PyMOL Python script that loads the backbone (N, CA, C, O; Angstrom):
from pymol import cmd

cmd.read_pdbstr("""\
ATOM      1  N   MET A   1    -194.103-136.825  20.763  1.00  0.00           N
ATOM      2  CA  MET A   1    -192.672-136.974  20.962  1.00  0.00           C
ATOM      3  C   MET A   1    -192.388-138.419  21.378  1.00  0.00           C
ATOM      4  O   MET A   1    -192.846-138.853  22.435  1.00  0.00           O
ATOM      5  N   PRO A   2    -191.656-139.154  20.581  1.00  0.00           N
ATOM      6  CA  PRO A   2    -191.414-140.568  20.902  1.00  0.00           C
ATOM      7  C   PRO A   2    -190.444-140.724  22.066  1.00  0.00           C
ATOM      8  O   PRO A   2    -189.457-139.996  22.168  1.00  0.00           O
ATOM      9  N   ALA A   3    -190.731-141.663  22.923  1.00  0.00           N
ATOM     10  CA  ALA A   3    -189.814-141.973  24.013  1.00  0.00           C
ATOM     11  C   ALA A   3    -188.605-142.692  23.429  1.00  0.00           C
ATOM     12  O   ALA A   3    -188.730-143.439  22.459  1.00  0.00           O
ATOM     13  N   THR A   4    -187.452-142.468  24.014  1.00  0.00           N
ATOM     14  CA  THR A   4    -186.249-143.096  23.493  1.00  0.00           C
ATOM     15  C   THR A   4    -186.029-144.478  24.100  1.00  0.00           C
ATOM     16  O   THR A   4    -185.266-145.278  23.559  1.00  0.00           O
ATOM     17  N   LEU A   5    -186.690-144.762  25.215  1.00  0.00           N
ATOM     18  CA  LEU A   5    -186.567-146.065  25.851  1.00  0.00           C
ATOM     19  C   LEU A   5    -187.944-146.726  25.918  1.00  0.00           C
ATOM     20  O   LEU A   5    -188.970-146.048  25.863  1.00  0.00           O
ATOM     21  N   THR A   6    -187.956-148.044  26.038  1.00  0.00           N
ATOM     22  CA  THR A   6    -189.223-148.759  26.180  1.00  0.00           C
ATOM     23  C   THR A   6    -189.752-148.584  27.604  1.00  0.00           C
ATOM     24  O   THR A   6    -189.031-148.135  28.495  1.00  0.00           O
ATOM     25  N   GLU A   7    -191.025-148.948  27.805  1.00  0.00           N
ATOM     26  CA  GLU A   7    -191.604-148.863  29.147  1.00  0.00           C
ATOM     27  C   GLU A   7    -190.826-149.731  30.130  1.00  0.00           C
ATOM     28  O   GLU A   7    -190.604-149.323  31.270  1.00  0.00           O
ATOM     29  N   ASN A   8    -190.409-150.919  29.705  1.00  0.00           N
ATOM     30  CA  ASN A   8    -189.635-151.800  30.587  1.00  0.00           C
ATOM     31  C   ASN A   8    -188.297-151.181  30.961  1.00  0.00           C
ATOM     32  O   ASN A   8    -187.869-151.255  32.113  1.00  0.00           O
ATOM     33  N   GLU A   9    -187.629-150.560  29.967  1.00  0.00           N
ATOM     34  CA  GLU A   9    -186.343-149.914  30.247  1.00  0.00           C
ATOM     35  C   GLU A   9    -186.531-148.740  31.214  1.00  0.00           C
ATOM     36  O   GLU A   9    -185.757-148.574  32.157  1.00  0.00           O
ATOM     37  N   LEU A  10    -187.565-147.930  30.970  1.00  0.00           N
ATOM     38  CA  LEU A  10    -187.829-146.799  31.858  1.00  0.00           C
ATOM     39  C   LEU A  10    -188.165-147.284  33.263  1.00  0.00           C
ATOM     40  O   LEU A  10    -187.727-146.694  34.251  1.00  0.00           O
ATOM     41  N   GLY A  11    -188.937-148.350  33.351  1.00  0.00           N
ATOM     42  CA  GLY A  11    -189.330-148.887  34.646  1.00  0.00           C
ATOM     43  C   GLY A  11    -188.170-149.419  35.463  1.00  0.00           C
ATOM     44  O   GLY A  11    -188.265-149.524  36.686  1.00  0.00           O
ATOM     45  N   SER A  12    -187.074-149.755  34.797  1.00  0.00           N
ATOM     46  CA  SER A  12    -185.924-150.300  35.509  1.00  0.00           C
ATOM     47  C   SER A  12    -184.918-149.223  35.915  1.00  0.00           C
ATOM     48  O   SER A  12    -183.919-149.527  36.567  1.00  0.00           O
ATOM     49  N   ILE A  13    -185.170-147.976  35.538  1.00  0.00           N
ATOM     50  CA  ILE A  13    -184.254-146.887  35.886  1.00  0.00           C
ATOM     51  C   ILE A  13    -184.424-146.515  37.352  1.00  0.00           C
ATOM     52  O   ILE A  13    -185.542-146.386  37.851  1.00  0.00           O
ATOM     53  N   THR A  14    -183.302-146.345  38.026  1.00  0.00           N
ATOM     54  CA  THR A  14    -183.322-145.783  39.369  1.00  0.00           C
ATOM     55  C   THR A  14    -182.815-144.356  39.252  1.00  0.00           C
ATOM     56  O   THR A  14    -181.632-144.124  38.999  1.00  0.00           O
ATOM     57  N   ALA A  15    -183.715-143.406  39.438  1.00  0.00           N
ATOM     58  CA  ALA A  15    -183.346-141.995  39.294  1.00  0.00           C
ATOM     59  C   ALA A  15    -182.486-141.548  40.466  1.00  0.00           C
ATOM     60  O   ALA A  15    -182.697-141.963  41.605  1.00  0.00           O
ATOM     61  N   ALA A  16    -181.508-140.692  40.167  1.00  0.00           N
ATOM     62  CA  ALA A  16    -180.674-140.119  41.219  1.00  0.00           C
ATOM     63  C   ALA A  16    -181.483-139.128  42.047  1.00  0.00           C
ATOM     64  O   ALA A  16    -181.187-138.902  43.221  1.00  0.00           O
ATOM     65  N   LYS A  17    -182.506-138.537  41.432  1.00  0.00           N
ATOM     66  CA  LYS A  17    -183.348-137.570  42.124  1.00  0.00           C
ATOM     67  C   LYS A  17    -184.759-137.685  41.573  1.00  0.00           C
ATOM     68  O   LYS A  17    -184.959-137.726  40.359  1.00  0.00           O
ATOM     69  N   VAL A  18    -185.743-137.738  42.475  1.00  0.00           N
ATOM     70  CA  VAL A  18    -187.153-137.727  42.083  1.00  0.00           C
ATOM     71  C   VAL A  18    -187.724-136.386  42.508  1.00  0.00           C
ATOM     72  O   VAL A  18    -187.618-135.992  43.669  1.00  0.00           O
ATOM     73  N   ILE A  19    -188.329-135.692  41.559  1.00  0.00           N
ATOM     74  CA  ILE A  19    -188.928-134.389  41.818  1.00  0.00           C
ATOM     75  C   ILE A  19    -190.437-134.556  41.742  1.00  0.00           C
ATOM     76  O   ILE A  19    -190.986-134.862  40.684  1.00  0.00           O
ATOM     77  N   ASP A  20    -191.103-134.353  42.872  1.00  0.00           N
ATOM     78  CA  ASP A  20    -192.554-134.503  42.923  1.00  0.00           C
ATOM     79  C   ASP A  20    -193.193-133.151  42.652  1.00  0.00           C
ATOM     80  O   ASP A  20    -193.306-132.316  43.549  1.00  0.00           O
ATOM     81  N   ALA A  21    -193.616-132.939  41.393  1.00  0.00           N
ATOM     82  CA  ALA A  21    -194.247-131.679  41.001  1.00  0.00           C
ATOM     83  C   ALA A  21    -195.732-131.895  40.723  1.00  0.00           C
ATOM     84  O   ALA A  21    -196.352-131.103  40.014  1.00  0.00           O
ATOM     85  N   ARG A  22    -196.306-132.967  41.282  1.00  0.00           N
ATOM     86  CA  ARG A  22    -197.726-133.220  41.083  1.00  0.00           C
ATOM     87  C   ARG A  22    -198.533-132.076  41.671  1.00  0.00           C
ATOM     88  O   ARG A  22    -198.244-131.601  42.770  1.00  0.00           O
ATOM     89  N   GLY A  23    -199.538-131.638  40.940  1.00  0.00           N
ATOM     90  CA  GLY A  23    -200.385-130.551  41.405  1.00  0.00           C
ATOM     91  C   GLY A  23    -199.898-129.179  40.950  1.00  0.00           C
ATOM     92  O   GLY A  23    -200.651-128.207  41.009  1.00  0.00           O
ATOM     93  N   ALA A  24    -198.659-129.088  40.501  1.00  0.00           N
ATOM     94  CA  ALA A  24    -198.132-127.817  39.997  1.00  0.00           C
ATOM     95  C   ALA A  24    -198.508-127.660  38.532  1.00  0.00           C
ATOM     96  O   ALA A  24    -198.386-128.599  37.745  1.00  0.00           O
ATOM     97  N   ALA A  25    -198.966-126.466  38.174  1.00  0.00           N
ATOM     98  CA  ALA A  25    -199.315-126.198  36.779  1.00  0.00           C
ATOM     99  C   ALA A  25    -198.083-125.728  36.025  1.00  0.00           C
ATOM    100  O   ALA A  25    -197.115-125.256  36.621  1.00  0.00           O
ATOM    101  N   CYS A  26    -198.132-125.865  34.717  1.00  0.00           N
ATOM    102  CA  CYS A  26    -197.079-125.381  33.844  1.00  0.00           C
ATOM    103  C   CYS A  26    -196.831-123.906  34.165  1.00  0.00           C
ATOM    104  O   CYS A  26    -197.810-123.173  34.311  1.00  0.00           O
ATOM    105  N   PRO A  27    -195.628-123.433  34.282  1.00  0.00           N
ATOM    106  CA  PRO A  27    -194.354-124.114  34.007  1.00  0.00           C
ATOM    107  C   PRO A  27    -193.676-124.689  35.254  1.00  0.00           C
ATOM    108  O   PRO A  27    -192.479-124.975  35.221  1.00  0.00           O
ATOM    109  N   GLY A  28    -194.417-124.864  36.348  1.00  0.00           N
ATOM    110  CA  GLY A  28    -193.831-125.352  37.600  1.00  0.00           C
ATOM    111  C   GLY A  28    -192.973-126.594  37.477  1.00  0.00           C
ATOM    112  O   GLY A  28    -191.814-126.579  37.893  1.00  0.00           O
ATOM    113  N   PRO A  29    -193.514-127.686  36.909  1.00  0.00           N
ATOM    114  CA  PRO A  29    -192.700-128.910  36.797  1.00  0.00           C
ATOM    115  C   PRO A  29    -191.419-128.711  35.985  1.00  0.00           C
ATOM    116  O   PRO A  29    -190.379-129.278  36.319  1.00  0.00           O
ATOM    117  N   LEU A  30    -191.490-127.903  34.917  1.00  0.00           N
ATOM    118  CA  LEU A  30    -190.300-127.638  34.106  1.00  0.00           C
ATOM    119  C   LEU A  30    -189.266-126.862  34.923  1.00  0.00           C
ATOM    120  O   LEU A  30    -188.074-127.166  34.865  1.00  0.00           O
ATOM    121  N   LEU A  31    -189.714-125.864  35.680  1.00  0.00           N
ATOM    122  CA  LEU A  31    -188.790-125.092  36.511  1.00  0.00           C
ATOM    123  C   LEU A  31    -188.146-125.988  37.560  1.00  0.00           C
ATOM    124  O   LEU A  31    -186.954-125.854  37.839  1.00  0.00           O
ATOM    125  N   GLU A  32    -188.917-126.898  38.143  1.00  0.00           N
ATOM    126  CA  GLU A  32    -188.360-127.842  39.119  1.00  0.00           C
ATOM    127  C   GLU A  32    -187.325-128.755  38.463  1.00  0.00           C
ATOM    128  O   GLU A  32    -186.297-129.063  39.066  1.00  0.00           O
ATOM    129  N   ALA A  33    -187.596-129.187  37.229  1.00  0.00           N
ATOM    130  CA  ALA A  33    -186.633-130.031  36.502  1.00  0.00           C
ATOM    131  C   ALA A  33    -185.344-129.270  36.240  1.00  0.00           C
ATOM    132  O   ALA A  33    -184.251-129.816  36.390  1.00  0.00           O
ATOM    133  N   LYS A  34    -185.475-127.996  35.843  1.00  0.00           N
ATOM    134  CA  LYS A  34    -184.284-127.177  35.578  1.00  0.00           C
ATOM    135  C   LYS A  34    -183.433-127.036  36.836  1.00  0.00           C
ATOM    136  O   LYS A  34    -182.206-127.103  36.769  1.00  0.00           O
ATOM    137  N   LYS A  35    -184.083-126.841  37.980  1.00  0.00           N
ATOM    138  CA  LYS A  35    -183.341-126.737  39.246  1.00  0.00           C
ATOM    139  C   LYS A  35    -182.731-128.089  39.620  1.00  0.00           C
ATOM    140  O   LYS A  35    -181.579-128.161  40.049  1.00  0.00           O
ATOM    141  N   GLY A  36    -183.509-129.152  39.453  1.00  0.00           N
ATOM    142  CA  GLY A  36    -183.080-130.476  39.884  1.00  0.00           C
ATOM    143  C   GLY A  36    -181.944-131.069  39.090  1.00  0.00           C
ATOM    144  O   GLY A  36    -181.113-131.792  39.640  1.00  0.00           O
ATOM    145  N   ILE A  37    -181.893-130.774  37.787  1.00  0.00           N
ATOM    146  CA  ILE A  37    -180.871-131.400  36.930  1.00  0.00           C
ATOM    147  C   ILE A  37    -179.468-130.989  37.381  1.00  0.00           C
ATOM    148  O   ILE A  37    -178.518-131.758  37.231  1.00  0.00           O
ATOM    149  N   GLY A  38    -179.338-129.793  37.926  1.00  0.00           N
ATOM    150  CA  GLY A  38    -178.033-129.320  38.370  1.00  0.00           C
ATOM    151  C   GLY A  38    -177.559-129.942  39.666  1.00  0.00           C
ATOM    152  O   GLY A  38    -176.408-129.753  40.060  1.00  0.00           O
ATOM    153  N   THR A  39    -178.433-130.684  40.337  1.00  0.00           N
ATOM    154  CA  THR A  39    -178.074-131.275  41.628  1.00  0.00           C
ATOM    155  C   THR A  39    -177.610-132.725  41.504  1.00  0.00           C
ATOM    156  O   THR A  39    -177.227-133.343  42.497  1.00  0.00           O
ATOM    157  N   VAL A  40    -177.645-133.263  40.290  1.00  0.00           N
ATOM    158  CA  VAL A  40    -177.205-134.646  40.087  1.00  0.00           C
ATOM    159  C   VAL A  40    -175.968-134.655  39.198  1.00  0.00           C
ATOM    160  O   VAL A  40    -175.781-133.734  38.403  1.00  0.00           O
ATOM    161  N   PRO A  41    -175.118-135.676  39.316  1.00  0.00           N
ATOM    162  CA  PRO A  41    -173.910-135.720  38.483  1.00  0.00           C
ATOM    163  C   PRO A  41    -174.229-135.991  37.010  1.00  0.00           C
ATOM    164  O   PRO A  41    -175.281-136.538  36.677  1.00  0.00           O
ATOM    165  N   VAL A  42    -173.308-135.600  36.146  1.00  0.00           N
ATOM    166  CA  VAL A  42    -173.442-135.901  34.719  1.00  0.00           C
ATOM    167  C   VAL A  42    -173.600-137.409  34.556  1.00  0.00           C
ATOM    168  O   VAL A  42    -172.867-138.184  35.170  1.00  0.00           O
ATOM    169  N   GLY A  43    -174.548-137.820  33.738  1.00  0.00           N
ATOM    170  CA  GLY A  43    -174.821-139.235  33.524  1.00  0.00           C
ATOM    171  C   GLY A  43    -175.966-139.756  34.369  1.00  0.00           C
ATOM    172  O   GLY A  43    -176.514-140.822  34.089  1.00  0.00           O
ATOM    173  N   ALA A  44    -176.333-139.005  35.410  1.00  0.00           N
ATOM    174  CA  ALA A  44    -177.423-139.421  36.293  1.00  0.00           C
ATOM    175  C   ALA A  44    -178.773-139.032  35.689  1.00  0.00           C
ATOM    176  O   ALA A  44    -178.850-138.211  34.775  1.00  0.00           O
ATOM    177  N   VAL A  45    -179.821-139.632  36.216  1.00  0.00           N
ATOM    178  CA  VAL A  45    -181.179-139.419  35.711  1.00  0.00           C
ATOM    179  C   VAL A  45    -182.022-138.744  36.788  1.00  0.00           C
ATOM    180  O   VAL A  45    -181.964-139.109  37.962  1.00  0.00           O
ATOM    181  N   ILE A  46    -182.812-137.747  36.364  1.00  0.00           N
ATOM    182  CA  ILE A  46    -183.842-137.207  37.251  1.00  0.00           C
ATOM    183  C   ILE A  46    -185.185-137.724  36.747  1.00  0.00           C
ATOM    184  O   ILE A  46    -185.375-137.968  35.555  1.00  0.00           O
ATOM    185  N   GLU A  47    -186.101-137.882  37.684  1.00  0.00           N
ATOM    186  CA  GLU A  47    -187.458-138.333  37.368  1.00  0.00           C
ATOM    187  C   GLU A  47    -188.405-137.272  37.916  1.00  0.00           C
ATOM    188  O   GLU A  47    -188.395-136.978  39.112  1.00  0.00           O
ATOM    189  N   VAL A  48    -189.223-136.702  37.037  1.00  0.00           N
ATOM    190  CA  VAL A  48    -190.155-135.659  37.440  1.00  0.00           C
ATOM    191  C   VAL A  48    -191.561-136.250  37.441  1.00  0.00           C
ATOM    192  O   VAL A  48    -192.017-136.783  36.430  1.00  0.00           O
ATOM    193  N   TRP A  49    -192.245-136.155  38.581  1.00  0.00           N
ATOM    194  CA  TRP A  49    -193.630-136.602  38.670  1.00  0.00           C
ATOM    195  C   TRP A  49    -194.507-135.390  38.431  1.00  0.00           C
ATOM    196  O   TRP A  49    -194.375-134.378  39.119  1.00  0.00           O
ATOM    197  N   SER A  50    -195.407-135.486  37.454  1.00  0.00           N
ATOM    198  CA  SER A  50    -196.254-134.345  37.134  1.00  0.00           C
ATOM    199  C   SER A  50    -197.654-134.789  36.753  1.00  0.00           C
ATOM    200  O   SER A  50    -197.842-135.769  36.033  1.00  0.00           O
ATOM    201  N   SER A  51    -198.634-134.044  37.253  1.00  0.00           N
ATOM    202  CA  SER A  51    -200.024-134.291  36.870  1.00  0.00           C
ATOM    203  C   SER A  51    -200.446-133.363  35.733  1.00  0.00           C
ATOM    204  O   SER A  51    -201.586-133.430  35.274  1.00  0.00           O
ATOM    205  N   ASP A  52    -199.542-132.501  35.274  1.00  0.00           N
ATOM    206  CA  ASP A  52    -199.817-131.598  34.153  1.00  0.00           C
ATOM    207  C   ASP A  52    -199.474-132.320  32.845  1.00  0.00           C
ATOM    208  O   ASP A  52    -198.318-132.684  32.630  1.00  0.00           O
ATOM    209  N   PRO A  53    -200.469-132.533  31.967  1.00  0.00           N
ATOM    210  CA  PRO A  53    -200.220-133.334  30.763  1.00  0.00           C
ATOM    211  C   PRO A  53    -199.223-132.740  29.770  1.00  0.00           C
ATOM    212  O   PRO A  53    -198.716-133.472  28.919  1.00  0.00           O
ATOM    213  N   VAL A  54    -198.924-131.447  29.845  1.00  0.00           N
ATOM    214  CA  VAL A  54    -197.957-130.874  28.900  1.00  0.00           C
ATOM    215  C   VAL A  54    -196.518-130.967  29.395  1.00  0.00           C
ATOM    216  O   VAL A  54    -195.585-130.636  28.664  1.00  0.00           O
ATOM    217  N   THR A  55    -196.337-131.417  30.635  1.00  0.00           N
ATOM    218  CA  THR A  55    -194.984-131.472  31.203  1.00  0.00           C
ATOM    219  C   THR A  55    -194.037-132.307  30.354  1.00  0.00           C
ATOM    220  O   THR A  55    -192.900-131.901  30.112  1.00  0.00           O
ATOM    221  N   LYS A  56    -194.496-133.476  29.898  1.00  0.00           N
ATOM    222  CA  LYS A  56    -193.579-134.347  29.135  1.00  0.00           C
ATOM    223  C   LYS A  56    -193.111-133.661  27.855  1.00  0.00           C
ATOM    224  O   LYS A  56    -191.957-133.821  27.457  1.00  0.00           O
ATOM    225  N   THR A  57    -193.990-132.899  27.208  1.00  0.00           N
ATOM    226  CA  THR A  57    -193.619-132.178  25.987  1.00  0.00           C
ATOM    227  C   THR A  57    -192.652-131.047  26.318  1.00  0.00           C
ATOM    228  O   THR A  57    -191.636-130.865  25.647  1.00  0.00           O
ATOM    229  N   ASP A  58    -192.987-130.287  27.369  1.00  0.00           N
ATOM    230  CA  ASP A  58    -192.134-129.164  27.781  1.00  0.00           C
ATOM    231  C   ASP A  58    -190.738-129.633  28.178  1.00  0.00           C
ATOM    232  O   ASP A  58    -189.736-129.058  27.753  1.00  0.00           O
ATOM    233  N   ILE A  59    -190.682-130.684  28.997  1.00  0.00           N
ATOM    234  CA  ILE A  59    -189.388-131.170  29.466  1.00  0.00           C
ATOM    235  C   ILE A  59    -188.603-131.796  28.315  1.00  0.00           C
ATOM    236  O   ILE A  59    -187.383-131.648  28.244  1.00  0.00           O
ATOM    237  N   GLY A  60    -189.293-132.493  27.416  1.00  0.00           N
ATOM    238  CA  GLY A  60    -188.619-133.057  26.248  1.00  0.00           C
ATOM    239  C   GLY A  60    -188.002-131.977  25.375  1.00  0.00           C
ATOM    240  O   GLY A  60    -186.867-132.112  24.918  1.00  0.00           O
ATOM    241  N   ALA A  61    -188.759-130.895  25.141  1.00  0.00           N
ATOM    242  CA  ALA A  61    -188.258-129.793  24.313  1.00  0.00           C
ATOM    243  C   ALA A  61    -187.080-129.095  25.001  1.00  0.00           C
ATOM    244  O   ALA A  61    -186.073-128.784  24.365  1.00  0.00           O
ATOM    245  N   TRP A  62    -187.223-128.855  26.307  1.00  0.00           N
ATOM    246  CA  TRP A  62    -186.156-128.199  27.064  1.00  0.00           C
ATOM    247  C   TRP A  62    -184.886-129.050  27.056  1.00  0.00           C
ATOM    248  O   TRP A  62    -183.793-128.536  26.818  1.00  0.00           O
ATOM    249  N   ALA A  63    -185.030-130.347  27.316  1.00  0.00           N
ATOM    250  CA  ALA A  63    -183.863-131.232  27.362  1.00  0.00           C
ATOM    251  C   ALA A  63    -183.121-131.212  26.030  1.00  0.00           C
ATOM    252  O   ALA A  63    -181.893-131.136  25.998  1.00  0.00           O
ATOM    253  N   GLY A  64    -183.876-131.280  24.923  1.00  0.00           N
ATOM    254  CA  GLY A  64    -183.249-131.242  23.612  1.00  0.00           C
ATOM    255  C   GLY A  64    -182.543-129.932  23.335  1.00  0.00           C
ATOM    256  O   GLY A  64    -181.478-129.905  22.719  1.00  0.00           O
ATOM    257  N   LYS A  65    -183.146-128.837  23.795  1.00  0.00           N
ATOM    258  CA  LYS A  65    -182.592-127.514  23.545  1.00  0.00           C
ATOM    259  C   LYS A  65    -181.293-127.294  24.322  1.00  0.00           C
ATOM    260  O   LYS A  65    -180.358-126.688  23.798  1.00  0.00           O
ATOM    261  N   VAL A  66    -181.225-127.774  25.550  1.00  0.00           N
ATOM    262  CA  VAL A  66    -180.038-127.521  26.377  1.00  0.00           C
ATOM    263  C   VAL A  66    -179.021-128.660  26.340  1.00  0.00           C
ATOM    264  O   VAL A  66    -177.935-128.541  26.907  1.00  0.00           O
ATOM    265  N   GLY A  67    -179.367-129.761  25.678  1.00  0.00           N
ATOM    266  CA  GLY A  67    -178.388-130.828  25.483  1.00  0.00           C
ATOM    267  C   GLY A  67    -178.448-131.988  26.457  1.00  0.00           C
ATOM    268  O   GLY A  67    -177.494-132.761  26.544  1.00  0.00           O
ATOM    269  N   HIS A  68    -179.552-132.133  27.201  1.00  0.00           N
ATOM    270  CA  HIS A  68    -179.727-133.310  28.045  1.00  0.00           C
ATOM    271  C   HIS A  68    -180.519-134.349  27.249  1.00  0.00           C
ATOM    272  O   HIS A  68    -181.050-134.040  26.182  1.00  0.00           O
ATOM    273  N   SER A  69    -180.597-135.563  27.757  1.00  0.00           N
ATOM    274  CA  SER A  69    -181.301-136.631  27.043  1.00  0.00           C
ATOM    275  C   SER A  69    -182.685-136.869  27.643  1.00  0.00           C
ATOM    276  O   SER A  69    -182.806-137.287  28.795  1.00  0.00           O
ATOM    277  N   PHE A  70    -183.725-136.601  26.857  1.00  0.00           N
ATOM    278  CA  PHE A  70    -185.088-136.936  27.257  1.00  0.00           C
ATOM    279  C   PHE A  70    -185.244-138.432  27.026  1.00  0.00           C
ATOM    280  O   PHE A  70    -185.150-138.897  25.889  1.00  0.00           O
ATOM    281  N   LEU A  71    -185.481-139.189  28.090  1.00  0.00           N
ATOM    282  CA  LEU A  71    -185.542-140.642  27.970  1.00  0.00           C
ATOM    283  C   LEU A  71    -186.955-141.162  27.728  1.00  0.00           C
ATOM    284  O   LEU A  71    -187.136-142.281  27.247  1.00  0.00           O
ATOM    285  N   GLY A  72    -187.952-140.348  28.062  1.00  0.00           N
ATOM    286  CA  GLY A  72    -189.333-140.763  27.867  1.00  0.00           C
ATOM    287  C   GLY A  72    -190.125-140.588  29.146  1.00  0.00           C
ATOM    288  O   GLY A  72    -189.678-139.928  30.085  1.00  0.00           O
ATOM    289  N   TYR A  73    -191.310-141.189  29.174  1.00  0.00           N
ATOM    290  CA  TYR A  73    -192.160-141.057  30.350  1.00  0.00           C
ATOM    291  C   TYR A  73    -193.006-142.304  30.530  1.00  0.00           C
ATOM    292  O   TYR A  73    -193.252-143.053  29.585  1.00  0.00           O
ATOM    293  N   LEU A  74    -193.438-142.508  31.740  1.00  0.00           N
ATOM    294  CA  LEU A  74    -194.356-143.595  32.083  1.00  0.00           C
ATOM    295  C   LEU A  74    -195.616-142.976  32.674  1.00  0.00           C
ATOM    296  O   LEU A  74    -195.546-141.976  33.389  1.00  0.00           O
ATOM    297  N   THR A  75    -196.755-143.564  32.379  1.00  0.00           N
ATOM    298  CA  THR A  75    -198.006-143.111  32.957  1.00  0.00           C
ATOM    299  C   THR A  75    -198.240-143.862  34.261  1.00  0.00           C
ATOM    300  O   THR A  75    -198.226-145.093  34.291  1.00  0.00           O
ATOM    301  N   ALA A  76    -198.452-143.122  35.324  1.00  0.00           N
ATOM    302  CA  ALA A  76    -198.715-143.709  36.638  1.00  0.00           C
ATOM    303  C   ALA A  76    -200.160-143.389  37.015  1.00  0.00           C
ATOM    304  O   ALA A  76    -200.939-142.942  36.173  1.00  0.00           O
ATOM    305  N   GLU A  77    -200.509-143.615  38.254  1.00  0.00           N
ATOM    306  CA  GLU A  77    -201.873-143.407  38.730  1.00  0.00           C
ATOM    307  C   GLU A  77    -202.144-141.913  38.911  1.00  0.00           C
ATOM    308  O   GLU A  77    -201.865-141.361  39.975  1.00  0.00           O
ATOM    309  N   GLY A  78    -202.688-141.248  37.879  1.00  0.00           N
ATOM    310  CA  GLY A  78    -203.037-139.841  37.977  1.00  0.00           C
ATOM    311  C   GLY A  78    -201.901-138.866  37.699  1.00  0.00           C
ATOM    312  O   GLY A  78    -202.070-137.657  37.857  1.00  0.00           O
ATOM    313  N   TYR A  79    -200.751-139.378  37.289  1.00  0.00           N
ATOM    314  CA  TYR A  79    -199.629-138.493  36.951  1.00  0.00           C
ATOM    315  C   TYR A  79    -198.689-139.216  35.989  1.00  0.00           C
ATOM    316  O   TYR A  79    -198.849-140.406  35.718  1.00  0.00           O
ATOM    317  N   GLU A  80    -197.710-138.478  35.481  1.00  0.00           N
ATOM    318  CA  GLU A  80    -196.707-139.065  34.601  1.00  0.00           C
ATOM    319  C   GLU A  80    -195.332-138.944  35.236  1.00  0.00           C
ATOM    320  O   GLU A  80    -195.024-137.978  35.934  1.00  0.00           O
ATOM    321  N   ARG A  81    -194.516-139.955  34.973  1.00  0.00           N
ATOM    322  CA  ARG A  81    -193.133-139.987  35.445  1.00  0.00           C
ATOM    323  C   ARG A  81    -192.245-139.705  34.237  1.00  0.00           C
ATOM    324  O   ARG A  81    -192.153-140.524  33.323  1.00  0.00           O
ATOM    325  N   VAL A  82    -191.586-138.536  34.237  1.00  0.00           N
ATOM    326  CA  VAL A  82    -190.792-138.077  33.109  1.00  0.00           C
ATOM    327  C   VAL A  82    -189.312-138.221  33.462  1.00  0.00           C
ATOM    328  O   VAL A  82    -188.874-137.793  34.530  1.00  0.00           O
ATOM    329  N   PHE A  83    -188.547-138.829  32.549  1.00  0.00           N
ATOM    330  CA  PHE A  83    -187.143-139.149  32.807  1.00  0.00           C
ATOM    331  C   PHE A  83    -186.195-138.349  31.919  1.00  0.00           C
ATOM    332  O   PHE A  83    -186.379-138.287  30.703  1.00  0.00           O
ATOM    333  N   VAL A  84    -185.175-137.732  32.534  1.00  0.00           N
ATOM    334  CA  VAL A  84    -184.172-136.981  31.798  1.00  0.00           C
ATOM    335  C   VAL A  84    -182.798-137.356  32.340  1.00  0.00           C
ATOM    336  O   VAL A  84    -182.587-137.403  33.552  1.00  0.00           O
ATOM    337  N   ARG A  85    -181.857-137.625  31.413  1.00  0.00           N
ATOM    338  CA  ARG A  85    -180.461-137.912  31.816  1.00  0.00           C
ATOM    339  C   ARG A  85    -179.623-136.655  31.621  1.00  0.00           C
ATOM    340  O   ARG A  85    -179.644-136.037  30.557  1.00  0.00           O
ATOM    341  N   ARG A  86    -178.879-136.283  32.675  1.00  0.00           N
ATOM    342  CA  ARG A  86    -177.983-135.133  32.577  1.00  0.00           C
ATOM    343  C   ARG A  86    -176.787-135.531  31.728  1.00  0.00           C
ATOM    344  O   ARG A  86    -176.133-136.538  32.002  1.00  0.00           O
ATOM    345  N   THR A  87    -176.500-134.744  30.697  1.00  0.00           N
ATOM    346  CA  THR A  87    -175.411-135.101  29.783  1.00  0.00           C
ATOM    347  C   THR A  87    -174.268-134.098  29.774  1.00  0.00           C
ATOM    348  O   THR A  87    -173.279-134.286  29.065  1.00  0.00           O
ATOM    349  N   LYS A  88    -174.399-133.026  30.565  1.00  0.00           N
ATOM    350  CA  LYS A  88    -173.287-132.062  30.613  1.00  0.00           C
ATOM    351  C   LYS A  88    -173.271-131.323  31.930  1.00  0.00           C
ATOM    352  O   LYS A  88    -172.407-130.473  32.151  1.00  0.00           O
TER     353      LYS A  88
END
""", "prot")
cmd.dss("prot")
cmd.show_as("cartoon", "prot")
cmd.util.cbc("prot")
cmd.orient("prot")
């Protein structure tokens, strides 16, 4: 799944909410993202930290299905930072 933003663009995003789901297995990080997206205003970005390698695919598919914008992900030290913009 291609990221919609470059690594530099993603790195410059300040998320309205950071969800630390490191250590949680699928579907934990996705469930946390679903809960978290409703707590930020439309147009804001949530950032999900996950050590589960399928999280970026799951969150990307979910975001597309429900109408949010999957912005991409960055690889960090032992986890991935997944970015989603609330669009509705």
